[in-house]
C-alpha positions in Angstrom: 0.0 -0.1 0.1 2.9 2.3 0.9 4.5 1.6 -2.5 1.3 2.6 -4.3 1.0 5.8 -2.3 4.6 6.8 -3.0 4.2 6.0 -6.8 1.2 8.2 -7.0 3.0 10.9 -5.1 6.0 10.6 -7.6 3.6 10.7 -10.7 2.0 13.7 -9.3 5.4 15.4 -8.9 6.3 14.6 -12.5 2.9 16.1 -13.7 3.5 19.2 -11.6 6.9 19.8 -13.2 5.4 19.2 -16.6 2.6 21.9 -15.9 5.2 24.3 -14.4 7.3 24.1 -17.6 4.4 24.7 -19.9 3.6 27.9 -18.1 7.3 28.9 -18.1 7.4 28.3 -21.8 4.5 30.7 -22.3 6.0 33.1 -19.9 9.3 33.2 -21.8 7.7 33.4 -25.1 5.8 36.7 -24.0 9.0 38.0 -22.6 10.7 37.2 -25.9 7.9 38.8 -27.8 8.2 42.0 -25.8 12.2 42.4 -25.7 14.1 43.7 -28.8 15.2 46.9 -30.4 11.7 48.0 -30.5 10.3 47.1 -27.1 6.4 46.2 -26.8 4.3 46.2 -23.8 2.1 43.2 -22.9 -0.9 44.9 -23.7 0.2 45.6 -27.1 1.2 41.9 -27.5 -2.1 40.7 -26.4 -3.9 43.3 -28.7 -1.9 42.0 -31.7 -2.3 38.3 -30.9 -5.9 38.3 -30.4 -6.6 41.2 -32.8 -8.2 43.6 -30.3 -9.1 46.8 -32.0 -8.9 50.5 -30.9 -12.0 52.7 -30.6 -12.1 53.3 -34.4 -12.2 49.6 -35.2 -8.7 49.1 -36.5 -5.1 49.2 -35.1 -3.4 52.5 -34.9 0.1 53.2 -36.5 2.0 51.7 -33.6 -0.4 48.8 -33.5 0.4 48.0 -37.0 4.1 48.2 -36.6 3.7 45.8 -33.6 1.6 43.5 -35.8 4.5 43.5 -38.1 7.1 42.8 -35.5 5.2 40.2 -33.8 3.9 38.2 -36.7 6.5 38.6 -39.3 9.6 38.6 -37.1 9.5 37.5 -33.4 6.9 34.9 -33.3 8.1 32.7 -36.1 11.6 32.8 -34.4 10.0 31.6 -31.1 8.1 28.9 -32.7 11.2 27.7 -34.8 13.3 27.8 -31.5 10.5 25.6 -29.8 10.3 23.1 -32.6 14.2 22.8 -32.7 14.5 22.6 -29.0 11.8 19.8 -29.0 13.6 17.9 -31.8 17.1 18.1 -30.3 16.1 17.2 -26.9 13.9 14.3 -27.9 16.5 12.9 -30.1 19.0 13.4 -27.4 16.8 11.0 -25.2 16.5 8.5 -27.8 20.3 8.3 -28.5 21.3 8.1 -24.8 18.8 5.5 -24.2 19.5 3.3 -27.3 23.3 3.5 -26.7 22.9 3.3 -22.9 25.6 6.1 -22.7 24.8 9.6 -20.9 27.4 11.4 -23.0 26.0 10.6 -26.3 24.1 13.4 -28.2 22.2 13.8 -31.4 25.2 14.4 -33.6 27.0 11.3 -32.6 26.4 9.5 -35.9 27.7 12.2 -37.9 24.5 14.1 -38.7 26.1 17.6 -38.2 29.0 17.0 -40.3 26.9 15.6 -43.1 24.4 18.4 -43.0 27.4 20.9 -42.9 28.8 19.4 -46.0 25.4 19.4 -47.7 24.8 23.1 -46.8 28.4 24.1 -47.7 28.0 22.4 -51.1 24.8 24.3 -51.7 26.4 27.6 -50.9 29.6 27.1 -52.9 27.7 25.6 -55.8 24.3 27.2 -55.9 23.6 26.1 -59.4 23.8 22.5 -58.5 21.8 22.6 -55.3 18.9 25.1 -55.4 18.1 24.8 -51.7 20.5 24.8 -48.8 18.2 23.2 -46.1 17.3 20.5 -48.7 20.9 19.7 -49.4 21.8 19.7 -45.8 19.0 17.4 -44.9 19.8 14.9 -47.7 23.5 14.7 -46.6 22.5 14.5 -42.9 20.2 11.5 -43.6 22.8 9.9 -45.8 25.4 10.0 -43.2 23.4 8.2 -40.7 22.1 5.6 -43.3 25.9 4.8 -44.0 26.6 4.6 -40.4 23.7 2.3 -39.7 24.7 0.1 -42.7 28.5 -0.1 -41.3 27.2 -0.8 -37.7 24.9 -3.5 -38.6 27.0 -6.7 -38.4 25.6 -10.4 -38.3 22.0 -9.2 -38.2 22.7 -7.1 -35.1 23.4 -3.4 -34.4 26.8 -3.3 -32.8 26.9 -0.2 -30.6 30.5 0.4 -30.6 30.7 -0.2 -34.4 27.8 2.1 -35.0 29.4 5.0 -33.0 32.9 4.4 -34.6 31.3 4.6 -38.1 29.5 7.8 -37.2 32.8 9.4 -35.9 34.7 8.2 -39.0 32.0 9.4 -41.4 31.6 12.6 -39.5 35.4 13.3 -39.7 35.3 12.6 -43.4 32.6 15.1 -44.1 34.2 17.7 -41.8 37.4 17.5 -44.0 35.2 18.0 -47.2 33.8 21.1 -45.4 37.2 22.3 -45.0 38.0 21.8 -48.6 34.9 23.8 -49.5 35.8 26.6 -47.3 39.3 26.8 -48.9 38.0 27.0 -52.3 35.0 29.2 -51.7 35.0 33.0 -52.2 34.7 35.5 -49.3 31.0 35.9 -49.4 30.4 32.0 -49.5 32.9 31.6 -46.7 31.1 34.0 -44.5 27.7 32.3 -45.2 29.2 28.8 -44.5 30.8 30.1 -41.2 27.3 31.7 -40.1 25.4 28.6 -41.0 27.8 26.4 -39.0 27.4 28.6 -35.9 23.5 28.2 -36.1 20.9 30.8 -35.7 17.2 31.6 -36.3 17.7 34.8 -38.2 16.0 33.2 -41.4 13.0 32.0 -39.5 9.7 32.3 -41.4 6.2 30.8 -41.4 7.2 28.8 -44.5 9.8 27.0 -42.5 7.3 26.4 -39.7 4.8 25.0 -42.2 7.5 22.7 -43.5 8.9 21.3 -40.4 6.2 21.4 -37.8 4.1 18.7 -39.6 7.2 16.4 -39.3 8.7 17.2 -36.0 5.5 17.1 -34.0 4.3 13.7 -35.2 7.7 12.2 -35.1 8.3 13.5 -31.5 4.9 12.1 -30.5 5.9 8.8 -32.0 8.9 8.8 -29.9 6.9 9.5 -26.9 4.5 6.8 -27.8 7.6 4.4 -27.9 8.9 5.6 -24.6 8.1 2.4 -22.7 10.2 0.5 -25.2 13.0 2.9 -24.9 12.9 2.3 -21.2 13.3 -1.5 -21.7 16.0 -1.1 -24.4 17.9 1.1 -21.9 18.2 -1.8 -19.5 20.0 -4.0 -22.1 19.4 -6.1 -25.2 19.1 -9.5 -23.3 16.7 -8.1 -20.9 14.6 -6.5 -23.7 14.4 -9.8 -25.4 13.2 -11.6 -22.2 10.4 -9.0 -21.8 9.2 -9.5 -25.5 10.8 -6.4 -27.0 13.0 -6.6 -30.1 15.9 -4.4 -29.4 17.2 -4.4 -33.0 14.0 -3.4 -34.7 13.1 -0.9 -32.1 16.5 0.6 -32.0 16.5 1.1 -35.8 12.9 2.7 -35.6 13.9 5.0 -32.8 17.4 6.0 -34.2 15.6 6.8 -37.6 13.1 9.0 -35.8 15.8 10.7 -33.8 17.9 11.2 -37.0 14.9 12.7 -38.8 14.4 15.2 -35.9 18.1 16.1 -35.8 18.5 16.4 -39.6 15.4 18.7 -40.2 16.7 21.0 -37.3 20.3 21.2 -38.6 19.1 21.6 -42.1 17.1 24.8 -41.2 19.0 26.5 -38.4 22.5 25.1 -38.6 24.4 23.3 -35.9 23.2 24.1 -32.3 25.4 22.1 -29.8 24.8 20.9 -26.4 21.1 20.8 -26.3 20.6 17.3 -27.0 23.3 16.4 -24.5 22.2 18.8 -21.6 18.5 18.7 -21.7 17.9 14.9 -21.1 20.2 15.1 -18.1 18.3 18.2 -16.6 15.0 16.3 -17.2 16.3 13.2 -15.5 17.7 15.2 -12.6 14.1 16.5 -12.0 11.9 13.5 -12.3 14.0 10.4 -12.8 14.8 8.0 -15.7 11.3 7.1 -16.9 11.3 8.2 -20.5 7.4 8.4 -20.6 7.9 11.5 -18.4 11.5 12.5 -19.5 10.8 12.9 -23.2 7.8 15.4 -22.7 9.7 17.3 -20.0 12.8 17.4 -22.2 10.8 18.8 -25.0 9.5 21.7 -22.8 12.9 22.3 -21.3 14.6 22.3 -24.7 11.9 24.8 -25.9 12.5 27.0 -23.0 16.2 26.9 -23.2 16.4 27.8 -27.0 13.8 30.6 -26.6 16.0 32.0 -23.8 19.2 31.7 -25.8 17.6 33.3 -28.8 16.3 36.2 -26.8 19.9 36.7 -25.5 21.4 36.2 -28.9 19.4 39.2 -30.5 19.6 41.4 -27.6 23.1 41.2 -26.0 24.7 43.3 -28.6 23.6 45.6 -31.5 23.9 43.0 -34.0 23.2 39.3 -33.2 25.1 36.5 -31.7 24.8 33.0 -33.4 22.9 31.0 -31.0 25.4 28.0 -31.3 28.0 30.2 -29.5 25.7 30.8 -26.6 24.6 27.2 -26.3 28.1 26.2 -26.1 29.1 28.9 -23.4 26.2 27.6 -21.2 26.6 24.1 -22.0 30.3 23.6 -21.1 30.1 24.7 -17.5 26.8 22.6 -17.1 28.8 19.4 -18.1 31.5 20.2 -15.8 28.9 20.6 -13.1 27.6 17.1 -13.8 31.0 15.6 -14.0 31.9 17.5 -10.6 28.8 16.3 -8.9 29.2 12.8 -10.4 25.6 13.0 -11.8 26.6 11.5 -15.0 
C-alpha cells in the first residue's frame, strides 16, 4: 500500500513539473515577444495576438508596427526555436537510451558533419543545389544511413561499431567542409561560417509549415515508444526476455531521432549541447522514466532555446549566433555534472 502511495506522489510530482514548464514556456515566449530593439508592452502583444481593435475599429500606426514585428519577425523565431528545442532534446533522449551512454548526443552519428557538408555544397555551388536546407537534410540523412549500414553486423546493431562508423564518417565530411571553405569566395565563406554557428535569423512561417508537420508527429511517435525505450535502456538481453525486439526498435527510434536532428540542422544550422544537456536536466528533475522524461525534455529544450535566442538578438547591437551561446552555457553545465558525479 505504501509503495502505491509513493508511486502516486511521484507521478503527481512529475505532472506538476510538466505543468510548471508549460507555464514557463508561455511566460518566456511573452517576454521574448516584448524584448528587442523595439520594445513592446504586454498589452500591445495581447492586442496584436488576439486582434483587439482600438475605438475606431482598426489598429493605430503603433499597433500596425507591433503587428508586423510580432507576426513576421519574433513569433516565427520563437516557434522555430521551440520546434528545434523539442527535436534536439527528444533525439538526445533517444540516442542516450539506445546507446545506454549519458554522453551521447544527437550528432554522434555524424549528422552535423553531413548536414554541414550538404549546406556548404549548396552555398559554394548554388547552381547544382537550389536549396541549402534540402541539401543539408539529404546529406545528414545519408550520413546516418551509411553509419547504420556499417554498424549492422551479423544481423545485429553493434553499438561500438555504429558509434565508430559515425565518428569516421563525420570526420570525413568535416574534412570535405574544410575543402569547400578553402575553395570558396569570401561571401560564400562567411555564409558557411554563419550557417555552422547556427541561428534563427532566417525564421519564417514557410519554415514552420515545412518542419512542424514532421517534427511534432515524429516526436509524438517517440513519446508513444517511450516504454520500449525504457526497456531497451536496460539491455538487449533483458529487452528480449520482456518480449521487445531491441534491433527493430533501436532502428525505428534511431531513424526517428535522426529525422528530428536532420530537419533541425538543415534549417537552423548546428546548435550544440542541447541534445546532451536537456535529457540530463530532465532526469535530474523527475528520474529516468522516458514516458515523462521525453515530454519534459521537449519543454525544457523549448524554454532553453527561446531563452538563448532572446539573448542572441539583444545582448549586442547585431546578433550573436545561437550556437555560441549554447556552447558557452553547455560546457560549464557538463563540468558541473562531472563534478557532482551526476553522469
